[in-house]
N, C-alpha and C positions, 0 to 999 in steps of 0.2 A: 363395441370394443375400442375404437379410436378414443372415444371419451374417456373411458378408462384409463388407456394409455396416457393421454394427456395429464389426466389427474396426477397419476403415479408420478409423471416427470416432474410435474409441479411441486409435489410433495418432497421428493429427492432433492430437488434443487432448492428449496425453501431451508430443509435440513442442513445440509452439508456442501451444497454445490453450488455456490454464489460464484459467478464467472466474473473474472477480473481479467482483462486482455489488453495488450498494448495494441494490437489490431483495431481496424475500424469495423470489419465484419466479424461475426460469428457464424461459422458453417452451418446452414440448415435453419437460421433463426432470422425472423423478421421482428424490428423493434422500432419503437417510438422514442424518440429522444426526451428525456424528463428535463436535463439541465446539468450544470457542471456540479462536479461534487469534488470535496478535498478530504484529506486526511492529514493531520499535522502533529507533530511530535518536536520537543526540544529537549536535549540532553546535555547535562554538564558534565564536564572533564572533573576528574577528582584530584587529590595531591599525590595519590600514588601512581595513577595513570600519568601525571604530569612529570614524576620524577623518572619513570621508566621510559616516557617518549624523550626526554632531554637525554638520556644517555643512549638511546637507539639512535637519536639525531647525531650524535657524535660518532657512532661507529657504524651507522647505516644500517638498512633491513627495514623490515614490516614491523610496524608497531600493533601487535596483535591486539592489545587492550583496546585501542581506538578503532581497529577494524570490528572488532567484537561490539563495541558500542554504536557503530554505524549500522552495523546489520540488524541488531536489537531496534535501534531508530526506524531503519527503513520497515521492518517487519511491523512495528506498532503503527507506522503510518498508514500501511496497507490494511491492516485491522481496522483503522478509524475510518478509513475511506469507505469500507465494505458495510461499517455500522451507519454511517451517515447516508450512504446510498440506500441501504434498506429502510431506513426512517422516511426517505424520500418516495418508498414504494418501488424502486427498482428492483430488477431482475439480475442486472448485470451493469459493469462498468466498462465501457470500451475507450480506446485510445489513452490508457493509463501511462503515466509518465511520472519521474521524479525529479524533485528540484532540493539542493541543500545549500547550506550556507553557515558561515560562523556568525554568532552574534556576541561582540565584546570579546572576543578571543578564547573564552573559557565555556562557550557553548554552542552546540551545534544543532542546526533546525533541519528536520526533513520535511518535506511535503511530497505527497503522493496525491495525484489529481489526474481526472479523467472526467468522462460522459456517461453519467447516469441513465440507463435506458431499461424500458419495460417492453418485454415480449409481447407482441401481437398474436 
């Protein structure tokens, strides 16, 4: 029965539940470290966003188009992190972090990174 439950758990995790956590430990799981893993994306600002941002800069307030762009970039970087970790044979990523920065003033780069691990 335990073998059946383990196989079912592995099947579910492989399908939908790849774990990405900012913590070092996953409760109830032992794992071996595979190595570092990254997910990267770079987004460019467009003319419409720049005009809107310029106006917001004058009057103040949140620049929602930029916020949306950064949110999309963050989600894309996490998706790529998961893809890269799975290519390495990982079951999860622990200690996930983000980093971001501007490139040339008109582009925003977002990196998701962490440690790829395999459950034992």
